[in-house]
DSSP file (Angstrom, degrees, kcal/mol; ACC not computed):
  #  RESIDUE AA STRUCTURE BP1 BP2  ACC     N-H-->O    O-->H-N    N-H-->O    O-->H-N    TCO  KAPPA ALPHA  PHI   PSI    X-CA   Y-CA   Z-CA
    1    1 A M              0   0    0      0, 0.0     2,-0.4     0, 0.0     0, 0.0   0.000 360.0 360.0 360.0 123.7  259.1  177.6  -15.2
    2    2 A T        -     0   0    0      1,-0.0     2,-0.3     0, 0.0     0, 0.0  -0.743 360.0-133.2 -93.0 130.0  262.3  175.5  -15.5
    3    3 A R        -     0   0    0     -2,-0.4     3,-0.0     1,-0.0    -1,-0.0  -0.569  18.3-126.1 -79.4 139.7  265.2  176.3  -13.3
    4    4 A K        -     0   0    0     -2,-0.3    -1,-0.0     1,-0.1     3,-0.0  -0.717  32.9-112.5 -80.6 131.7  268.7  176.6  -15.0
    5    5 A P        -     0   0    0      0, 0.0     2,-0.5     0, 0.0    -1,-0.1  -0.294  27.9-110.6 -60.7 147.6  271.1  174.3  -13.2
    6    6 A I        -     0   0    0      1,-0.0     2,-0.4     2,-0.0    -3,-0.0  -0.718  33.5-129.5 -80.3 125.1  274.0  175.9  -11.3
    7    7 A E        -     0   0    0     -2,-0.5    -1,-0.0     1,-0.1    -3,-0.0  -0.625  24.1-175.9 -84.6 132.4  277.2  175.2  -13.2
    8    8 A L        +     0   0    0     -2,-0.4     2,-0.2     3,-0.0    -1,-0.1   0.447  56.6  85.5-107.0  -1.7  280.0  173.8  -11.1
    9    9 A L        +     0   0    0      0, 0.0    -2,-0.0     0, 0.0     2,-0.0  -0.529  66.8  45.5 -96.4 164.3  282.8  173.8  -13.7
   10   10 A G        +     0   0    0     -2,-0.2     2,-0.1     1,-0.2     0, 0.0  -0.134  64.0  83.8  91.5 169.1  285.1  176.6  -14.7
   11   11 A G  S    S-     0   0    0      2,-0.1     2,-0.2    -2,-0.0    -1,-0.2  -0.328  85.5 -35.8  88.9-174.6  287.2  179.1  -12.6
   12   12 A E        -     0   0    0     -2,-0.1     2,-0.4     1,-0.1     0, 0.0  -0.555  62.2-110.9 -84.7 150.8  290.5  178.7  -11.1
   13   13 A S        +     0   0    0     -2,-0.2    -1,-0.1     1,-0.1     3,-0.1  -0.653  40.6 163.9 -77.6 125.3  291.7  175.5   -9.6
   14   14 A I        +     0   0    0     -2,-0.4     2,-0.4     1,-0.1    -1,-0.1   0.555  59.0  53.5-118.2 -12.4  292.0  175.5   -5.9
   15   15 A Y        -     0   0    0      2,-0.0     2,-0.5     0, 0.0    -1,-0.1  -0.947  59.8-165.9-121.4 145.2  292.1  171.9   -4.8
   16   16 A C        -     0   0    0     -2,-0.4     2,-0.6    -3,-0.1    -3,-0.0  -0.985   2.5-167.3-130.1 126.3  294.5  169.2   -6.2
   17   17 A I        -     0   0    0     -2,-0.5     2,-0.1     4,-0.0    -2,-0.0  -0.952  19.1-145.8-110.0 122.7  294.0  165.6   -5.6
   18   18 A N     >  -     0   0    0     -2,-0.6     4,-2.3     1,-0.1     3,-0.3  -0.444  25.0-106.4 -89.2 165.7  297.1  163.6   -6.5
   19   19 A E  H  > S+     0   0    0      1,-0.2     4,-2.5     2,-0.2     5,-0.2   0.836 119.5  53.6 -60.8 -32.8  297.1  160.1   -8.0
   20   20 A G  H  > S+     0   0    0      2,-0.2     4,-2.6     1,-0.2    -1,-0.2   0.915 108.7  48.5 -69.4 -38.8  298.3  158.5   -4.7
   21   21 A Q  H  > S+     0   0    0     -3,-0.3     4,-2.3     2,-0.2    -2,-0.2   0.942 113.6  47.8 -62.1 -46.6  295.4  160.1   -2.7
   22   22 A L  H  X S+     0   0    0     -4,-2.3     4,-2.5     1,-0.2    -2,-0.2   0.936 111.4  50.8 -61.2 -44.8  292.9  158.9   -5.4
   23   23 A K  H  X S+     0   0    0     -4,-2.5     4,-2.1     1,-0.2    -1,-0.2   0.898 111.5  47.7 -63.0 -43.1  294.5  155.4   -5.3
   24   24 A S  H  X S+     0   0    0     -4,-2.6     4,-2.0     2,-0.2    -1,-0.2   0.864 111.0  51.0 -63.8 -36.6  294.1  155.3   -1.4
   25   25 A A  H  X S+     0   0    0     -4,-2.3     4,-2.8     2,-0.2    -2,-0.2   0.911 107.9  52.2 -66.2 -44.9  290.6  156.4   -1.6
   26   26 A H  H  X>S+     0   0    0     -4,-2.5     4,-3.2     2,-0.2     5,-0.5   0.906 108.7  51.6 -51.1 -47.7  289.8  153.8   -4.1
   27   27 A K  I  X>S+     0   0    0     -4,-2.1     5,-2.5     2,-0.2     4,-2.2   0.921 111.2  45.7 -57.9 -45.9  291.3  151.2   -1.8
   28   28 A L  I  <5S+     0   0    0     -4,-2.0    -2,-0.2     3,-0.2    11,-0.2   0.928 119.6  42.7 -63.1 -45.8  289.2  152.4    1.2
   29   29 A A  I  <5S+     0   0    0     -4,-2.8    11,-0.3     1,-0.1    -2,-0.2   0.820 131.9  16.2 -73.5 -32.6  286.0  152.5   -1.0
   30   30 A Y  I  <5S+     0   0    0     -4,-3.2    -3,-0.2    -5,-0.2    -2,-0.2   0.657 132.6  27.2-119.1 -18.6  286.4  149.2   -3.0
   31   31 A E  I  <<S+     0   0    0     -4,-2.2     2,-0.3    -5,-0.5    -3,-0.2   0.743  84.5  97.8-118.0 -31.6  289.0  146.9   -1.3
   32   32 A N     >< -     0   0    0     -5,-2.5     4,-2.4     1,-0.2     5,-0.3  -0.486  59.1-150.1 -72.4 124.0  289.3  147.5    2.5
   33   33 A A  T  4 S+     0   0    0     -2,-0.3     4,-0.4     1,-0.2    -1,-0.2   0.875  95.8  48.3 -60.7 -39.7  287.1  144.9    4.4
   34   34 A D  T  4 S+     0   0    0      1,-0.1    -1,-0.2     2,-0.1     4,-0.2   0.820 127.5  19.0 -76.9 -28.8  286.5  147.4    7.3
   35   35 A T  T  > S+     0   0    0     -3,-0.2     4,-2.7    -7,-0.1     5,-0.3   0.719  99.6  79.9-112.4 -28.2  285.5  150.4    5.1
   36   36 A S  H  X S+     0   0    0     -4,-2.4     4,-3.3     1,-0.2     5,-0.2   0.896  95.9  49.0 -58.1 -45.9  284.4  149.4    1.7
   37   37 A G  H  > S+     0   0    0     -4,-0.4     4,-2.1    -5,-0.3    -1,-0.2   0.894 112.4  47.7 -63.7 -38.2  280.8  148.3    2.6
   38   38 A K  H  > S+     0   0    0     -3,-0.2     4,-1.6     2,-0.2    -1,-0.2   0.910 116.4  43.6 -70.4 -41.3  280.1  151.4    4.6
   39   39 A I  H  X S+     0   0    0     -4,-2.7     4,-3.0   -11,-0.2     3,-0.3   0.957 113.8  51.1 -66.9 -49.2  281.4  153.7    1.8
   40   40 A Q  H  X S+     0   0    0     -4,-3.3     4,-2.4    -5,-0.3    -2,-0.2   0.909 109.3  50.6 -57.2 -44.3  279.6  151.7   -0.9
   41   41 A S  H  X S+     0   0    0     -4,-2.1     4,-1.9    -5,-0.2    -1,-0.2   0.843 112.3  45.9 -58.4 -41.9  276.4  151.9    1.0
   42   42 A K  H  X S+     0   0    0     -4,-1.6     4,-2.7    -3,-0.3     5,-0.2   0.920 112.5  51.7 -70.9 -47.5  276.6  155.8    1.5
   43   43 A L  H  X S+     0   0    0     -4,-3.0     4,-2.7     1,-0.2     5,-0.2   0.933 110.1  48.6 -59.7 -46.6  277.6  156.2   -2.3
   44   44 A K  H  X S+     0   0    0     -4,-2.4     4,-2.4    -5,-0.2     5,-0.2   0.959 112.2  49.8 -59.6 -52.8  274.6  154.2   -3.4
   45   45 A E  H  X S+     0   0    0     -4,-1.9     4,-1.3     1,-0.2    -1,-0.2   0.902 114.1  44.0 -47.9 -48.5  272.3  156.2   -1.1
   46   46 A L  H  X S+     0   0    0     -4,-2.7     4,-2.1     2,-0.2    -1,-0.2   0.882 112.3  50.8 -68.0 -36.7  273.7  159.5   -2.5
   47   47 A E  H  < S+     0   0    0     -4,-2.7    -1,-0.2     1,-0.2    -2,-0.2   0.828 112.2  49.9 -69.4 -30.2  273.6  158.5   -6.1
   48   48 A D  H  < S+     0   0    0     -4,-2.4    -1,-0.2    -5,-0.2    -2,-0.2   0.759 121.6  29.8 -72.6 -29.7  270.0  157.4   -5.5
   49   49 A S  H  < S+     0   0    0     -4,-1.3     2,-0.4    -5,-0.2    -2,-0.2   0.575 113.0  60.2-113.0 -12.9  268.8  160.6   -3.9
   50   50 A L  S  < S-     0   0    0     -4,-2.1     2,-0.1    -5,-0.1    -1,-0.0  -0.903  74.0-123.0-121.9 148.1  271.0  163.4   -5.4
   51   51 A S     >  -     0   0    0     -2,-0.4     4,-2.4     1,-0.1     5,-0.2  -0.327  38.2-101.0 -74.9 168.4  271.6  164.7   -8.9
   52   52 A R  H  > S+     0   0    0      1,-0.2     4,-2.1     2,-0.2     5,-0.1   0.885 124.9  49.0 -58.7 -40.6  275.0  164.7  -10.4
   53   53 A N  H  > S+     0   0    0      2,-0.2     4,-2.6     1,-0.2    -1,-0.2   0.907 111.3  50.7 -66.4 -40.2  275.4  168.5   -9.8
   54   54 A E  H  > S+     0   0    0      1,-0.2     4,-2.3     2,-0.2    -2,-0.2   0.896 111.4  47.7 -69.9 -37.9  274.2  168.0   -6.1
   55   55 A R  H  X S+     0   0    0     -4,-2.4     4,-2.3     2,-0.2    -1,-0.2   0.869 110.5  52.1 -70.7 -35.1  276.7  165.2   -5.6
   56   56 A A  H  X S+     0   0    0     -4,-2.1     4,-2.5    -5,-0.2    -2,-0.2   0.922 110.5  47.8 -62.9 -46.5  279.4  167.3   -7.2
   57   57 A A  H  X S+     0   0    0     -4,-2.6     4,-2.3     1,-0.2    -2,-0.2   0.906 112.1  50.8 -64.2 -40.9  278.6  170.2   -4.7
   58   58 A L  H  X S+     0   0    0     -4,-2.3     4,-2.5     2,-0.2    -1,-0.2   0.903 108.3  51.2 -59.9 -42.4  278.6  167.8   -1.8
   59   59 A A  H  X S+     0   0    0     -4,-2.3     4,-2.6     2,-0.2    -2,-0.2   0.943 112.2  46.7 -62.3 -46.5  282.0  166.4   -2.8
   60   60 A F  H  X S+     0   0    0     -4,-2.5     4,-2.8     1,-0.2     5,-0.2   0.932 114.1  47.5 -61.1 -44.5  283.5  170.0   -3.0
   61   61 A V  H  X S+     0   0    0     -4,-2.3     4,-2.3     2,-0.2    -1,-0.2   0.872 110.9  50.1 -66.6 -37.6  282.0  170.9    0.3
   62   62 A V  H  X S+     0   0    0     -4,-2.5     4,-2.5     2,-0.2    -2,-0.2   0.978 113.6  47.3 -67.7 -54.3  283.2  167.7    2.1
   63   63 A I  H  X S+     0   0    0     -4,-2.6     4,-2.5     1,-0.2     5,-0.2   0.909 112.3  49.9 -55.5 -46.6  286.8  168.3    0.7
   64   64 A D  H  X S+     0   0    0     -4,-2.8     4,-1.8     1,-0.2    -1,-0.2   0.936 111.9  47.3 -56.7 -46.8  286.7  171.9    1.8
   65   65 A R  H  < S+     0   0    0     -4,-2.3     4,-0.2     1,-0.2    -2,-0.2   0.887 111.2  51.3 -65.1 -39.1  285.5  171.0    5.2
   66   66 A L  H >< S+     0   0    0     -4,-2.5     3,-1.2     1,-0.2    -1,-0.2   0.919 109.1  50.3 -57.5 -46.0  288.2  168.3    5.5
   67   67 A L  H 3< S+     0   0    0     -4,-2.5    -1,-0.2     1,-0.3    -2,-0.2   0.799 113.3  46.9 -64.0 -31.7  290.8  170.7    4.6
   68   68 A N  T 3< S+     0   0    0     -4,-1.8     2,-0.3    -5,-0.2    -1,-0.3   0.315 101.3  78.3 -96.7   8.7  289.6  173.3    7.2
   69   69 A S  S <  S-     0   0    0     -3,-1.2     2,-0.2    -4,-0.2     5,-0.0  -0.852  80.8-113.1-115.6 157.9  289.3  170.8   10.1
   70   70 A S    >   -     0   0    0     -2,-0.3     3,-1.3     1,-0.1     4,-0.3  -0.548  22.0-116.7 -89.9 157.1  291.9  169.5   12.2
   71   71 A E  G >  S+     0   0    0      1,-0.3     3,-1.9    -2,-0.2    -1,-0.1   0.885 112.4  61.1 -54.9 -41.2  293.1  165.9   12.4
   72   72 A E  G 3  S+     0   0    0      1,-0.3    -1,-0.3     2,-0.1    -3,-0.0   0.745  95.7  59.1 -59.4 -26.9  291.9  165.7   16.0
   73   73 A S  G <         0   0    0     -3,-1.3    -1,-0.3     1,-0.2    -2,-0.2   0.500 360.0 360.0 -83.2  -3.5  288.3  166.4   15.3
   74   74 A S    <         0   0    0     -3,-1.9    -1,-0.2    -4,-0.3    -2,-0.1   0.482 360.0 360.0 -70.7 360.0  288.0  163.4   12.9
């Protein structure tokens, strides 16, 4: 029996990522000497071990947890 994947698209939009935030994230992930290696390593690990849908679910949950956590707990 084949499982039908859970669809993650559709519904109302609740999160908005602006162009500046995405640009800053890309700098941290690809250009910053202190952070890019660590981020690239984790991305590779996730891409090798999780499906596209699983990575999308993880991204949504991480964003939600960041929005619901205080700056001090980072």
